[in-house]
Structures are given as structure tokens and as C-alpha cells.
Backbone atoms as SQL, in Angstrom:
CREATE TABLE atoms (id INTEGER PRIMARY KEY, chain TEXT, resi INTEGER, resn TEXT, atom TEXT, x REAL, y REAL, z REAL);
INSERT INTO atoms VALUES
  (1, 'A', 1, 'MET', 'N', 65.826, 140.382, 95.236),
  (2, 'A', 1, 'MET', 'CA', 65.031, 139.830, 96.312),
  (3, 'A', 1, 'MET', 'C', 65.624, 140.258, 97.643),
  (4, 'A', 2, 'ASP', 'N', 64.796, 140.699, 98.549),
  (5, 'A', 2, 'ASP', 'CA', 65.220, 141.129, 99.877),
  (6, 'A', 2, 'ASP', 'C', 65.449, 139.906, 100.758),
  (7, 'A', 3, 'ASP', 'N', 66.634, 139.835, 101.379),
  (8, 'A', 3, 'ASP', 'CA', 66.965, 138.689, 102.230),
  (9, 'A', 3, 'ASP', 'C', 66.954, 139.087, 103.702),
  (10, 'A', 4, 'THR', 'N', 65.993, 139.900, 104.085),
  (11, 'A', 4, 'THR', 'CA', 65.901, 140.358, 105.469),
  (12, 'A', 4, 'THR', 'C', 65.705, 139.191, 106.413),
  (13, 'A', 5, 'PHE', 'N', 64.900, 138.211, 106.011),
  (14, 'A', 5, 'PHE', 'CA', 64.666, 137.048, 106.861),
  (15, 'A', 5, 'PHE', 'C', 65.964, 136.287, 107.103),
  (16, 'A', 6, 'GLY', 'N', 66.742, 136.058, 106.044),
  (17, 'A', 6, 'GLY', 'CA', 68.024, 135.372, 106.182),
  (18, 'A', 6, 'GLY', 'C', 68.983, 136.139, 107.071),
  (19, 'A', 7, 'ASP', 'N', 69.002, 137.468, 106.928),
  (20, 'A', 7, 'ASP', 'CA', 69.859, 138.296, 107.779),
  (21, 'A', 7, 'ASP', 'C', 69.439, 138.195, 109.235),
  (22, 'A', 8, 'ALA', 'N', 68.140, 138.141, 109.482),
  (23, 'A', 8, 'ALA', 'CA', 67.648, 138.027, 110.861),
  (24, 'A', 8, 'ALA', 'C', 68.065, 136.705, 111.475),
  (25, 'A', 9, 'ILE', 'N', 68.021, 135.645, 110.704),
  (26, 'A', 9, 'ILE', 'CA', 68.452, 134.346, 111.216),
  (27, 'A', 9, 'ILE', 'C', 69.944, 134.376, 111.513),
  (28, 'A', 10, 'ALA', 'N', 70.725, 134.940, 110.610),
  (29, 'A', 10, 'ALA', 'CA', 72.177, 134.975, 110.790),
  (30, 'A', 10, 'ALA', 'C', 72.571, 135.722, 112.049),
  (31, 'A', 11, 'THR', 'N', 71.848, 136.763, 112.384),
  (32, 'A', 11, 'THR', 'CA', 72.216, 137.529, 113.570),
  (33, 'A', 11, 'THR', 'C', 71.822, 136.814, 114.851),
  (34, 'A', 12, 'ARG', 'N', 70.931, 135.838, 114.774),
  (35, 'A', 12, 'ARG', 'CA', 70.500, 135.120, 115.969),
  (36, 'A', 12, 'ARG', 'C', 71.389, 133.935, 116.309),
  (37, 'A', 13, 'VAL', 'N', 72.236, 133.510, 115.424),
  (38, 'A', 13, 'VAL', 'CA', 73.074, 132.341, 115.669),
  (39, 'A', 13, 'VAL', 'C', 74.400, 132.802, 116.253),
  (40, 'A', 14, 'SER', 'N', 74.694, 132.292, 117.425),
  (41, 'A', 14, 'SER', 'CA', 75.929, 132.699, 118.094),
  (42, 'A', 14, 'SER', 'C', 77.121, 131.943, 117.509),
  (43, 'A', 15, 'PRO', 'N', 78.306, 132.536, 117.593),
  (44, 'A', 15, 'PRO', 'CA', 79.514, 131.841, 117.138),
  (45, 'A', 15, 'PRO', 'C', 79.717, 130.512, 117.864),
  (46, 'A', 16, 'ALA', 'N', 79.290, 130.434, 119.113),
  (47, 'A', 16, 'ALA', 'CA', 79.430, 129.183, 119.866),
  (48, 'A', 16, 'ALA', 'C', 78.616, 128.059, 119.229),
  (49, 'A', 17, 'LYS', 'N', 77.460, 128.400, 118.671),
  (50, 'A', 17, 'LYS', 'CA', 76.633, 127.377, 118.029),
  (51, 'A', 17, 'LYS', 'C', 77.259, 126.910, 116.722),
  (52, 'A', 18, 'VAL', 'N', 77.850, 127.826, 115.991),
  (53, 'A', 18, 'VAL', 'CA', 78.538, 127.443, 114.755),
  (54, 'A', 18, 'VAL', 'C', 79.729, 126.546, 115.094),
  (55, 'A', 19, 'THR', 'N', 80.445, 126.882, 116.149),
  (56, 'A', 19, 'THR', 'CA', 81.569, 126.057, 116.600),
  (57, 'A', 19, 'THR', 'C', 81.088, 124.664, 116.992),
  (58, 'A', 20, 'GLU', 'N', 79.938, 124.585, 117.620),
  (59, 'A', 20, 'GLU', 'CA', 79.375, 123.285, 118.005),
  (60, 'A', 20, 'GLU', 'C', 79.009, 122.468, 116.773),
  (61, 'A', 21, 'VAL', 'N', 78.471, 123.108, 115.747),
  (62, 'A', 21, 'VAL', 'CA', 78.174, 122.402, 114.497),
  (63, 'A', 21, 'VAL', 'C', 79.471, 121.861, 113.899),
  (64, 'A', 22, 'GLN', 'N', 80.532, 122.650, 113.920),
  (65, 'A', 22, 'GLN', 'CA', 81.824, 122.187, 113.409),
  (66, 'A', 22, 'GLN', 'C', 82.311, 120.965, 114.190),
  (67, 'A', 23, 'ARG', 'N', 82.188, 121.018, 115.504),
  (68, 'A', 23, 'ARG', 'CA', 82.651, 119.907, 116.346),
  (69, 'A', 23, 'ARG', 'C', 81.848, 118.639, 116.058),
  (70, 'A', 24, 'LEU', 'N', 80.528, 118.774, 116.013),
  (71, 'A', 24, 'LEU', 'CA', 79.675, 117.613, 115.751),
  (72, 'A', 24, 'LEU', 'C', 79.903, 117.048, 114.348),
  (73, 'A', 25, 'ALA', 'N', 80.087, 117.922, 113.381),
  (74, 'A', 25, 'ALA', 'CA', 80.343, 117.474, 112.010),
  (75, 'A', 25, 'ALA', 'C', 81.669, 116.733, 111.922),
  (76, 'A', 26, 'SER', 'N', 82.653, 117.200, 112.650),
  (77, 'A', 26, 'SER', 'CA', 83.952, 116.527, 112.674),
  (78, 'A', 26, 'SER', 'C', 83.829, 115.132, 113.283),
  (79, 'A', 27, 'THR', 'N', 83.075, 115.034, 114.368),
  (80, 'A', 27, 'THR', 'CA', 82.862, 113.744, 115.021),
  (81, 'A', 27, 'THR', 'C', 82.116, 112.785, 114.097),
  (82, 'A', 28, 'LEU', 'N', 81.091, 113.279, 113.431),
  (83, 'A', 28, 'LEU', 'CA', 80.328, 112.444, 112.508),
  (84, 'A', 28, 'LEU', 'C', 81.187, 112.016, 111.320),
  (85, 'A', 29, 'ALA', 'N', 82.005, 112.914, 110.815),
  (86, 'A', 29, 'ALA', 'CA', 82.896, 112.567, 109.702),
  (87, 'A', 29, 'ALA', 'C', 83.862, 111.462, 110.118),
  (88, 'A', 30, 'ALA', 'N', 84.336, 111.500, 111.348),
  (89, 'A', 30, 'ALA', 'CA', 85.231, 110.450, 111.850),
  (90, 'A', 30, 'ALA', 'C', 84.504, 109.106, 111.897),
  (91, 'A', 31, 'ARG', 'N', 83.254, 109.116, 112.300),
  (92, 'A', 31, 'ARG', 'CA', 82.472, 107.870, 112.329),
  (93, 'A', 31, 'ARG', 'C', 82.265, 107.313, 110.921),
  (94, 'A', 32, 'VAL', 'N', 81.972, 108.210, 109.994),
  (95, 'A', 32, 'VAL', 'CA', 81.774, 107.785, 108.609),
  (96, 'A', 32, 'VAL', 'C', 83.073, 107.214, 108.051),
  (97, 'A', 33, 'ARG', 'N', 84.177, 107.891, 108.293),
  (98, 'A', 33, 'ARG', 'CA', 85.470, 107.408, 107.794),
  (99, 'A', 33, 'ARG', 'C', 85.803, 106.039, 108.392),
  (100, 'A', 34, 'TYR', 'N', 85.532, 105.865, 109.681),
  (101, 'A', 34, 'TYR', 'CA', 85.780, 104.571, 110.323),
  (102, 'A', 34, 'TYR', 'C', 84.926, 103.485, 109.668),
  (103, 'A', 35, 'ALA', 'N', 83.661, 103.777, 109.423),
  (104, 'A', 35, 'ALA', 'CA', 82.779, 102.806, 108.773),
  (105, 'A', 35, 'ALA', 'C', 83.323, 102.427, 107.398),
  (106, 'A', 36, 'GLN', 'N', 83.869, 103.393, 106.681),
  (107, 'A', 36, 'GLN', 'CA', 84.474, 103.104, 105.381),
  (108, 'A', 36, 'GLN', 'C', 85.675, 102.182, 105.539),
  (109, 'A', 37, 'MET', 'N', 86.498, 102.457, 106.538),
  (110, 'A', 37, 'MET', 'CA', 87.723, 101.673, 106.740),
  (111, 'A', 37, 'MET', 'C', 87.425, 100.216, 107.081),
  (112, 'A', 38, 'VAL', 'N', 86.383, 99.979, 107.871),
  (113, 'A', 38, 'VAL', 'CA', 86.056, 98.607, 108.266),
  (114, 'A', 38, 'VAL', 'C', 84.966, 98.009, 107.374),
  (115, 'A', 39, 'ARG', 'N', 84.671, 98.707, 106.294),
  (116, 'A', 39, 'ARG', 'CA', 83.723, 98.246, 105.279),
  (117, 'A', 39, 'ARG', 'C', 82.339, 97.949, 105.851),
  (118, 'A', 40, 'ARG', 'N', 81.858, 98.886, 106.634),
  (119, 'A', 40, 'ARG', 'CA', 80.497, 98.796, 107.166),
  (120, 'A', 40, 'ARG', 'C', 79.626, 99.782, 106.400),
  (121, 'A', 41, 'PRO', 'N', 78.330, 99.491, 106.337),
  (122, 'A', 41, 'PRO', 'CA', 77.437, 100.432, 105.647),
  (123, 'A', 41, 'PRO', 'C', 77.352, 101.757, 106.396),
  (124, 'A', 42, 'ILE', 'N', 77.182, 102.807, 105.646),
  (125, 'A', 42, 'ILE', 'CA', 77.041, 104.146, 106.224),
  (126, 'A', 42, 'ILE', 'C', 75.569, 104.527, 106.107),
  (127, 'A', 43, 'PRO', 'N', 74.916, 104.755, 107.245),
  (128, 'A', 43, 'PRO', 'CA', 73.498, 105.128, 107.180),
  (129, 'A', 43, 'PRO', 'C', 73.286, 106.411, 106.373),
  (130, 'A', 44, 'ALA', 'N', 72.245, 106.413, 105.580),
  (131, 'A', 44, 'ALA', 'CA', 71.923, 107.587, 104.762),
  (132, 'A', 44, 'ALA', 'C', 71.737, 108.832, 105.620),
  (133, 'A', 45, 'GLU', 'N', 71.231, 108.645, 106.830),
  (134, 'A', 45, 'GLU', 'CA', 71.016, 109.782, 107.729),
  (135, 'A', 45, 'GLU', 'C', 72.324, 110.488, 108.068),
  (136, 'A', 46, 'GLN', 'N', 73.408, 109.716, 108.170),
  (137, 'A', 46, 'GLN', 'CA', 74.704, 110.324, 108.480),
  (138, 'A', 46, 'GLN', 'C', 75.214, 111.150, 107.307),
  (139, 'A', 47, 'ILE', 'N', 75.023, 110.646, 106.120),
  (140, 'A', 47, 'ILE', 'CA', 75.437, 111.396, 104.930),
  (141, 'A', 47, 'ILE', 'C', 74.615, 112.681, 104.823),
  (142, 'A', 48, 'THR', 'N', 73.312, 112.552, 105.029),
  (143, 'A', 48, 'THR', 'CA', 72.432, 113.721, 104.984),
  (144, 'A', 48, 'THR', 'C', 72.838, 114.750, 106.028),
  (145, 'A', 49, 'ALA', 'N', 73.138, 114.292, 107.234),
  (146, 'A', 49, 'ALA', 'CA', 73.536, 115.211, 108.309),
  (147, 'A', 49, 'ALA', 'C', 74.826, 115.947, 107.951),
  (148, 'A', 50, 'LEU', 'N', 75.786, 115.246, 107.354),
  (149, 'A', 50, 'LEU', 'CA', 77.037, 115.903, 106.954),
  (150, 'A', 50, 'LEU', 'C', 76.787, 116.956, 105.881),
  (151, 'A', 51, 'ILE', 'N', 75.949, 116.637, 104.929),
  (152, 'A', 51, 'ILE', 'CA', 75.647, 117.593, 103.862),
  (153, 'A', 51, 'ILE', 'C', 74.927, 118.813, 104.426),
  (154, 'A', 52, 'GLN', 'N', 73.992, 118.590, 105.336),
  (155, 'A', 52, 'GLN', 'CA', 73.289, 119.715, 105.957),
  (156, 'A', 52, 'GLN', 'C', 74.246, 120.578, 106.770),
  (157, 'A', 53, 'ALA', 'N', 75.159, 119.939, 107.483),
  (158, 'A', 53, 'ALA', 'CA', 76.150, 120.697, 108.255),
  (159, 'A', 53, 'ALA', 'C', 77.042, 121.504, 107.316),
  (160, 'A', 54, 'ALA', 'N', 77.430, 120.899, 106.201),
  (161, 'A', 54, 'ALA', 'CA', 78.267, 121.606, 105.227),
  (162, 'A', 54, 'ALA', 'C', 77.555, 122.841, 104.691),
  (163, 'A', 55, 'ARG', 'N', 76.285, 122.699, 104.387),
  (164, 'A', 55, 'ARG', 'CA', 75.508, 123.841, 103.884),
  (165, 'A', 55, 'ARG', 'C', 75.396, 124.940, 104.934),
  (166, 'A', 56, 'LEU', 'N', 75.142, 124.534, 106.166),
  (167, 'A', 56, 'LEU', 'CA', 75.003, 125.516, 107.235),
  (168, 'A', 56, 'LEU', 'C', 76.318, 126.257, 107.462),
  (169, 'A', 57, 'LEU', 'N', 77.420, 125.518, 107.496),
  (170, 'A', 57, 'LEU', 'CA', 78.721, 126.159, 107.702),
  (171, 'A', 57, 'LEU', 'C', 79.055, 127.091, 106.536),
  (172, 'A', 58, 'ALA', 'N', 78.724, 126.674, 105.326),
  (173, 'A', 58, 'ALA', 'CA', 78.961, 127.538, 104.165),
  (174, 'A', 58, 'ALA', 'C', 78.119, 128.809, 104.260),
  (175, 'A', 59, 'GLU', 'N', 76.881, 128.655, 104.716),
  (176, 'A', 59, 'GLU', 'CA', 75.989, 129.809, 104.856),
  (177, 'A', 59, 'GLU', 'C', 76.565, 130.843, 105.817),
  (178, 'A', 60, 'TYR', 'N', 77.214, 130.377, 106.866),
  (179, 'A', 60, 'TYR', 'CA', 77.792, 131.287, 107.861),
  (180, 'A', 60, 'TYR', 'C', 79.275, 131.556, 107.609),
  (181, 'A', 61, 'GLU', 'N', 79.739, 131.133, 106.434),
  (182, 'A', 61, 'GLU', 'CA', 81.129, 131.348, 106.027),
  (183, 'A', 61, 'GLU', 'C', 82.106, 130.845, 107.082),
  (184, 'A', 62, 'ALA', 'N', 81.771, 129.703, 107.665),
  (185, 'A', 62, 'ALA', 'CA', 82.627, 129.068, 108.665),
  (186, 'A', 62, 'ALA', 'C', 83.393, 127.934, 107.991),
  (187, 'A', 63, 'PRO', 'N', 84.644, 127.739, 108.353),
  (188, 'A', 63, 'PRO', 'CA', 85.420, 126.669, 107.721),
  (189, 'A', 63, 'PRO', 'C', 84.899, 125.285, 108.100),
  (190, 'A', 64, 'TRP', 'N', 85.032, 124.379, 107.155),
  (191, 'A', 64, 'TRP', 'CA', 84.672, 122.992, 107.416),
  (192, 'A', 64, 'TRP', 'C', 85.829, 122.329, 108.145),
  (193, 'A', 65, 'PRO', 'N', 85.536, 121.439, 109.080),
  (194, 'A', 65, 'PRO', 'CA', 86.613, 120.648, 109.679),
  (195, 'A', 65, 'PRO', 'C', 87.299, 119.828, 108.576),
  (196, 'A', 66, 'PRO', 'N', 88.619, 119.639, 108.662),
  (197, 'A', 66, 'PRO', 'CA', 89.349, 118.956, 107.588),
  (198, 'A', 66, 'PRO', 'C', 88.801, 117.571, 107.222),
  (199, 'A', 67, 'LEU', 'N', 88.511, 116.741, 108.213),
  (200, 'A', 67, 'LEU', 'CA', 88.013, 115.401, 107.906),
  (201, 'A', 67, 'LEU', 'C', 86.627, 115.457, 107.272),
  (202, 'A', 68, 'MET', 'N', 85.812, 116.381, 107.714),
  (203, 'A', 68, 'MET', 'CA', 84.491, 116.558, 107.112),
  (204, 'A', 68, 'MET', 'C', 84.642, 116.927, 105.636),
  (205, 'A', 69, 'LYS', 'N', 85.566, 117.814, 105.353),
  (206, 'A', 69, 'LYS', 'CA', 85.811, 118.231, 103.971),
  (207, 'A', 69, 'LYS', 'C', 86.215, 117.029, 103.116),
  (208, 'A', 70, 'GLN', 'N', 87.094, 116.182, 103.640),
  (209, 'A', 70, 'GLN', 'CA', 87.528, 114.992, 102.905),
  (210, 'A', 70, 'GLN', 'C', 86.361, 114.048, 102.629),
  (211, 'A', 71, 'VAL', 'N', 85.572, 113.778, 103.661),
  (212, 'A', 71, 'VAL', 'CA', 84.455, 112.839, 103.523),
  (213, 'A', 71, 'VAL', 'C', 83.412, 113.376, 102.545),
  (214, 'A', 72, 'VAL', 'N', 83.047, 114.637, 102.671),
  (215, 'A', 72, 'VAL', 'CA', 82.048, 115.225, 101.771),
  (216, 'A', 72, 'VAL', 'C', 82.578, 115.241, 100.337),
  (217, 'A', 73, 'ASN', 'N', 83.840, 115.579, 100.152),
  (218, 'A', 73, 'ASN', 'CA', 84.423, 115.568, 98.807),
  (219, 'A', 73, 'ASN', 'C', 84.438, 114.159, 98.225),
  (220, 'A', 74, 'ASP', 'N', 84.743, 113.159, 99.056),
  (221, 'A', 74, 'ASP', 'CA', 84.717, 111.768, 98.590),
  (222, 'A', 74, 'ASP', 'C', 83.317, 111.373, 98.122),
  (223, 'A', 75, 'PHE', 'N', 82.297, 111.728, 98.913),
  (224, 'A', 75, 'PHE', 'CA', 80.923, 111.409, 98.525),
  (225, 'A', 75, 'PHE', 'C', 80.531, 112.149, 97.260),
  (226, 'A', 76, 'SER', 'N', 80.987, 113.370, 97.117),
  (227, 'A', 76, 'SER', 'CA', 80.686, 114.149, 95.922),
  (228, 'A', 76, 'SER', 'C', 81.253, 113.463, 94.679),
  (229, 'A', 77, 'LYS', 'N', 82.483, 112.983, 94.790),
  (230, 'A', 77, 'LYS', 'CA', 83.108, 112.281, 93.662),
  (231, 'A', 77, 'LYS', 'C', 82.355, 111.002, 93.324),
  (232, 'A', 78, 'ILE', 'N', 81.927, 110.276, 94.359),
  (233, 'A', 78, 'ILE', 'CA', 81.171, 109.039, 94.135),
  (234, 'A', 78, 'ILE', 'C', 79.858, 109.348, 93.425),
  (235, 'A', 79, 'CYS', 'N', 79.180, 110.394, 93.872),
  (236, 'A', 79, 'CYS', 'CA', 77.894, 110.770, 93.269),
  (237, 'A', 79, 'CYS', 'C', 78.055, 111.232, 91.824),
  (238, 'A', 80, 'GLN', 'N', 79.212, 111.812, 91.519),
  (239, 'A', 80, 'GLN', 'CA', 79.472, 112.290, 90.162),
  (240, 'A', 80, 'GLN', 'C', 80.041, 111.188, 89.277),
  (241, 'A', 81, 'GLY', 'N', 80.252, 110.003, 89.845),
  (242, 'A', 81, 'GLY', 'CA', 80.732, 108.865, 89.075),
  (243, 'A', 81, 'GLY', 'C', 82.210, 108.873, 88.781),
  (244, 'A', 82, 'ARG', 'N', 82.982, 109.549, 89.630),
  (245, 'A', 82, 'ARG', 'CA', 84.438, 109.573, 89.415),
  (246, 'A', 82, 'ARG', 'C', 85.123, 108.501, 90.206);
């Protein structure tokens, strides 16, 4: 399958925008972690946003912020029943 469309999208995204996604994802991960620490509910929208950010960063082969990686891995384990 030809991925010309995907290549065109990749060339239009600047490194600054990927960096901004990393920054925002890190901030959101900190909010989620804080909510966990004080035993507050975590809105589903926040979990969805983190997963979408993770997919986008993976697509552009950009590293995940460390706290984001921890939070996403924790949710993955919960979803898998571990």
C-alpha cells in the first residue's frame, strides 16, 4: 500500500509542533498522576488525550516524556488486568 498521504502529513508537521505535543502530554500526565495520588477520578477525556498523544509521538518517532510513559504504562497494565 502506498503511504504517500502519510508522508505528506509527516512533512508538514514542524519539530516545534511535536515538541509542543510532548510538553502538553507531560503536563497532562502530571495532572493525571496528581489525581491518582489524591484519589480523585480521572476524566476519560484525559486518558484518551494521553493515548492520542502517545500514538502521535510514536508516529513521528519522538520520545515520550518520562512521566507520560509511566502513566500510559500504568493504564495499560490496568486494562490488561495486571
